C-alpha positions in Angstrom: 56.8 -14.4 -69.3 56.4 -12.5 -66.2 52.8 -11.6 -65.3 51.6 -7.9 -65.9 48.7 -5.9 -64.3 47.1 -5.7 -67.9 47.6 -9.8 -68.3 46.1 -10.1 -64.8 43.0 -8.1 -65.7 42.4 -9.9 -68.6 42.2 -13.5 -67.7 39.5 -14.9 -68.1 38.9 -18.4 -65.9 38.5 -22.0 -67.2 36.7 -24.7 -66.1 39.5 -25.8 -64.2 42.4 -24.5 -62.0 44.6 -22.2 -64.4 48.3 -21.5 -62.7 50.1 -18.0 -64.2 53.6 -17.9 -63.6 55.7 -15.1 -62.7 59.0 -15.2 -61.7 61.3 -17.0 -59.0 58.9 -19.9 -57.7 55.3 -17.0 -58.0 52.2 -18.0 -59.4 48.4 -17.0 -59.5 45.6 -19.6 -59.4 42.8 -18.8 -61.1 39.7 -20.7 -60.2 36.6 -21.3 -62.3 34.7 -18.7 -60.1 37.3 -16.1 -61.3 39.0 -15.5 -57.7 42.8 -15.3 -58.0 45.1 -16.5 -55.3 48.4 -15.4 -54.7 51.3 -18.7 -54.2 55.2 -19.3 -53.9 56.2 -22.5 -54.6 59.7 -23.0 -52.5 61.9 -26.2 -50.5 62.7 -26.2 -47.4 64.5 -29.4 -45.5 64.2 -30.8 -49.1 60.5 -30.9 -48.9 58.5 -29.1 -52.1 56.2 -27.0 -50.2 53.6 -24.0 -50.9 52.6 -20.4 -49.1 49.8 -18.7 -49.4 50.7 -14.9 -49.8 46.9 -13.6 -50.3 44.0 -12.6 -52.9 43.8 -10.8 -55.5 42.9 -7.7 -55.8 43.9 -7.2 -52.6 47.3 -8.7 -53.2 48.7 -6.3 -56.4 51.8 -8.3 -58.5 54.1 -5.5 -56.3 52.6 -6.4 -53.2 53.2 -10.2 -54.1 56.4 -9.8 -55.8 57.9 -8.1 -52.1 56.1 -10.8 -50.0 58.1 -13.1 -52.2 61.3 -11.3 -51.8 60.5 -11.9 -47.7 60.0 -15.2 -48.3 63.0 -16.1 -50.3 65.3 -13.6 -47.6 63.8 -16.0 -44.9 64.5 -19.3 -46.3 68.5 -17.7 -46.6 68.3 -17.4 -43.2 67.3 -21.2 -42.6 63.9 -19.8 -41.8 60.4 -21.5 -42.9 57.8 -19.0 -44.4 54.9 -20.9 -43.6 56.0 -21.1 -40.2 56.6 -17.6 -39.8 53.4 -16.6 -41.1 51.3 -19.1 -38.7 53.5 -17.5 -35.6 52.2 -13.9 -37.0 48.4 -14.9 -38.1 48.5 -16.3 -34.3 50.0 -13.4 -32.4 47.5 -11.2 -34.3 44.7 -13.8 -33.2 46.1 -13.2 -29.6 45.9 -9.4 -29.6 42.4 -9.5 -31.1 41.1 -12.1 -28.4 43.4 -11.6 -25.8 42.0 -8.3 -24.8 41.5 -6.9 -21.1 37.8 -6.9 -21.4 37.6 -10.3 -23.0 39.6 -11.6 -20.0 37.6 -9.5 -17.3 34.8 -11.1 -19.3 36.3 -14.8 -18.6 36.9 -14.1 -14.9 33.5 -12.4 -14.1 31.9 -15.6 -15.8 33.9 -18.0 -13.5 33.3 -16.2 -10.6 29.6 -14.8 -10.8 28.2 -17.9 -9.4 29.1 -17.3 -5.7 28.0 -13.7 -5.9 24.4 -13.0 -5.7 23.3 -11.1 -9.0 23.3 -7.4 -8.2 26.6 -7.8 -6.9 28.2 -9.5 -10.1 26.3 -6.7 -12.2 27.8 -4.2 -10.0 31.1 -5.7 -10.4 30.8 -6.5 -14.8 29.8 -2.4 -14.5 32.5 -1.1 -12.3 35.1 -2.7 -14.7 33.7 -1.7 -17.7 33.1 1.6 -17.3 36.1 2.4 -15.3 39.0 0.6 -16.6 38.2 -0.7 -19.9 38.8 2.3 -22.5 42.5 2.3 -21.1 43.2 -0.9 -20.9 41.8 -2.4 -23.8 44.2 -0.3 -26.4 47.1 -2.7 -25.6 46.8 -6.9 -25.6 47.0 -8.1 -22.3 50.1 -9.3 -22.4 51.1 -5.8 -23.8 50.0 -4.0 -20.7 52.0 -2.4 -17.6 52.2 -1.0 -14.7 51.6 2.7 -15.2 48.2 1.6 -17.5 47.1 0.2 -14.5 48.2 3.9 -12.7 46.5 5.7 -15.4 43.1 4.1 -14.7 43.4 4.6 -11.1 44.2 8.7 -11.8 41.6 9.1 -13.7 39.4 7.6 -11.1 40.8 9.8 -8.7 40.6 12.9 -10.6 36.9 12.2 -9.8 37.1 12.2 -6.8 35.6 8.6 -6.3 38.5 6.8 -4.4 36.4 4.4 -3.2 35.3 3.0 -6.4 39.0 3.4 -7.9 39.8 1.4 -4.6 37.7 -1.8 -5.6 38.7 -1.2 -9.6 42.5 -1.8 -8.5 41.2 -5.1 -6.4 38.7 -6.3 -9.6 42.4 -5.5 -12.2 44.4 -7.4 -10.1 41.3 -10.0 -10.0 41.3 -10.2 -13.5 45.5 -10.2 -14.1 45.8 -13.2 -11.4 43.4 -15.0 -13.4 45.7 -14.5 -16.7 48.3 -15.5 -14.8 47.0 -19.3 -14.0 45.3 -19.7 -17.7 49.3 -18.6 -19.0 48.3 -16.0 -21.1 50.5 -13.6 -19.1 53.8 -14.5 -16.7 53.0 -11.6 -14.1 50.3 -9.6 -12.5 51.2 -6.0 -14.0 48.9 -4.6 -10.5 50.5 -6.7 -7.6 52.6 -4.6 -6.5 49.8 -1.6 -6.5 48.5 -2.0 -2.9 48.4 1.4 -0.9 48.3 3.4 -4.0 44.8 4.8 -4.0 44.9 8.2 -2.2 43.7 7.8 2.0 40.4 9.5 3.2 38.4 10.5 6.0 36.2 7.6 6.6 32.3 9.1 7.6 31.8 6.8 10.2 27.6 6.6 11.7 26.8 8.8 14.0 27.3 7.1 17.3 26.2 8.7 20.8 29.1 8.6 23.3 29.4 5.5 25.3 28.2 7.4 28.7 25.1 8.7 26.8 24.3 4.8 26.4 22.0 4.5 30.0 20.3 7.6 29.2 19.3 6.6 26.0 18.3 2.7 27.8 16.1 4.5 30.0 14.6 7.2 27.4 14.0 4.2 25.2 11.7 2.5 27.9 10.0 5.3 28.4 9.2 5.4 24.3 6.1 4.3 23.1 4.4 5.4 20.0 0.5 5.1 19.1 0.0 2.5 21.7 1.9 -0.1 19.6 5.8 -1.0 21.1 7.1 -2.7 17.6 9.6 0.1 17.3 10.6 0.5 21.2 10.9 -3.4 21.0 12.9 -3.0 17.4 15.1 -0.7 18.9 15.6 -2.1 22.3 16.6 -6.2 20.1 19.0 -3.8 17.9 20.9 -2.8 20.1 21.5 -5.8 22.5 22.2 -7.8 19.7 24.2 -4.6 17.6 23.5 -5.7 14.0 22.7 -4.1 11.1 19.3 -1.9 11.3 18.6 -3.8 8.3 18.8 -7.0 10.0 16.5 -5.8 12.7 13.6 -5.1 10.2 13.8 -8.0 8.0 13.8 -10.5 10.9 11.4 -13.5 10.3 10.0 -15.4 13.7 11.2 -18.7 11.7 15.3 -17.2 12.0 14.9 -17.9 15.8 15.6 -21.0 18.0 14.4 -20.0 21.6 15.8 -22.9 23.1 19.0 -22.9 21.6 19.0 -18.7 22.6 20.1 -18.1 19.2 19.5 -16.1 15.7 20.5 -17.7 12.8 19.8 -14.6 9.8 20.4 -16.6 6.6 23.4 -15.4 3.8 21.2 -14.0 1.4 19.7 -11.3 4.3 23.8 -10.2 5.7 25.6 -7.5 4.1 28.7 -9.9 3.3 26.4 -12.7 1.8 27.4 -15.1 5.1 24.9 -16.7 7.5 25.6 -15.0 10.7 24.6 -16.2 14.2 24.0 -14.1 17.3 23.5 -15.2 20.6 20.8 -14.2 22.5 21.1 -12.5 25.9 18.3 -12.7 29.0 17.5 -9.7 27.9 17.2 -9.8 23.9 15.1 -12.9 24.8 12.6 -11.2 26.9 12.4 -8.2 24.2 11.3 -11.4 22.1 8.4 -12.5 24.1 6.8 -9.3 24.2 7.2 -8.9 20.1 6.2 -12.7 20.1 2.7 -11.6 21.6 2.2 -8.7 19.3 3.6 -10.2 15.9 3.9 -13.9 16.6 1.2 -14.9 14.2 3.1 -13.1 11.5 6.2 -14.4 9.3 7.9 -10.8 10.6 8.9 -10.0 13.9 8.5 -6.1 13.0 5.8 -5.2 10.4 4.0 -2.6 9.0 0.7 -2.0 11.1 -0.8 -1.4 8.1 0.2 -4.1 6.0 1.7 -6.9 8.4 3.5 -8.1 5.1 5.8 -5.4 4.5 8.6 -4.4 7.5 9.0 -1.3 8.9 10.9 1.8 6.7 13.9 2.2 6.8 13.6 5.7 8.5 11.3 4.2 11.3 14.1 3.3 13.9 15.9 7.0 13.4 12.7 9.1 13.7 12.0 7.3 17.0 15.9 8.2 17.9 15.0 12.1 16.9 11.7 11.9 19.1 13.9 11.1 22.4 16.2 14.0 21.9 18.7 12.3 19.7 19.3 14.8 17.2 22.2 16.8 18.7 20.1 19.8 18.6 19.8 19.6 22.5 22.7 18.0 25.4 21.9 14.5 23.6 24.0 13.7 20.6 23.0 13.2 17.5 22.8 9.4 16.8 21.8 6.8 14.2 20.6 3.4 14.8 23.9 1.9 13.1 26.1 3.6 15.7 25.2 0.9 18.2 27.9 -0.9 16.6 30.5 1.5 17.0 29.5 1.9 21.0 30.1 -1.8 21.5 33.4 -2.1 19.5 34.7 0.5 21.6 32.9 -0.6 24.7 34.1 -4.7 24.8 37.2 -3.9 23.4 38.2 -1.5 26.6 37.0 -4.6 28.8 39.4 -6.7 27.3 37.1 -9.4 25.3 38.8 -11.5 22.4 39.2 -8.7 19.5 38.5 -11.7 17.1 35.2 -12.7 18.8 34.1 -8.6 18.7 35.1 -8.6 14.8 32.9 -11.5 14.2 30.0 -10.8 15.8 29.8 -7.6 14.3 30.0 -10.4 11.3 33.0 -8.2 9.7 35.2 -10.2 7.2 39.0 -10.8 7.9 40.8 -10.5 5.0 43.4 -13.4 5.8 42.1 -16.6 4.6 43.6 -18.1 7.9 42.6 -15.8 10.5 39.4 -15.8 8.8 39.0 -19.4 9.4 39.8 -19.4 12.8 37.2 -16.7 13.3 34.7 -18.9 12.1 35.3 -21.9 14.2 32.9 -23.0 16.4 35.0 -23.6 19.7 34.3 -19.5 19.1 30.9 -19.1 20.0 31.3 -19.6 23.6 33.2 -16.8 24.1 30.7 -14.8 21.8 27.7 -16.2 24.5 29.5 -14.6 27.1 30.1 -11.1 25.7 26.7 -10.5 24.5 25.5 -11.7 28.0 28.1 -9.4 29.4 26.5 -6.4 26.8 23.5 -6.8 27.8 23.9 -6.4 31.6 26.1 -3.9 31.1 23.5 -2.1 29.5 21.0 -2.5 31.8 23.4 -1.8 34.8 23.5 1.5 33.1 20.4 1.9 32.5 19.7 1.7 36.4 21.9 4.2 37.5 20.2 6.6 35.5 17.0 5.6 37.3 18.8 5.5 40.6 19.5 9.5 40.0 15.8 10.5 39.0 
């Protein structure tokens, strides 16, 4: 007799498994604990097999019969229902586990070892906040280029164009990781270079190149409260055109006077790569003067009130404003960072190797082959000559100003 809903509800479990037969191979297994499981008995390729259909009452009698008919149709087509169920289960698992956020997490975990903690956290937060809401709505193998464009457009609409560029780069790298791990066949973000809107970059204010001589003269005359630390910090900054933060955090242990070399460790560099600064004769002269004041301490340029703390970020900026480089008079408005722009333009005009200039600025070349060349040891000779020429040029320009006074 076929089963009915009433009969199933009235079943009393036994001390051992109880099998109740419906029709066409459909059966209900009643366990001693009262649990009820639907099973379909069938033959495929000459072998007796069983298909698990579901658990009663989640799967009722009608649903169980519908699943039985689907299985019988598959059998008529030469398809094994158990294989189909396994494939569907795997697809469901893949859809649930291979989301963009999960693959992004795997990529981030793989990469974060080469990043400093703050940068790693920044990358993850940027991805999570800007992309998960849109990209996690589909399994990663169903995400198309338009989905990524929607993410970028949303960021652009907030006016955060730099964030949009970085997020696009991160997304591209996540998909590249997924391709390498064989989760997807192609990278839907691979052809999106240049899609983020362009904007006018705001560079740090710098003085005109022709003002450098006057600035060096003004700096030579500058002193504050009888302490020359700020004056010397600015002089060393101009001679080396490093970033102001690298001057403020400079330590005596980083300087090799015999080799005329300043070796800035990776952890203090913006690009997190060790940076070598060839020291001109003029830069060494400044260091000798500074050494007489702070040479017994760790930092080159500490606070007067606390030798363990570095000078403040605005110390050099304030000194330049006091010398008149605030844009209010005849002199330009300029900041300590601006000397990098002055050095770049003048050294390029003088025909120095552009690669040497970029490397001395501690810029990172995007092309890996070109980057490898830039970092080659033989390149140091060009940089040594360039840094000495730059210091000589500054002194010559200063002397021209003196001669006119």
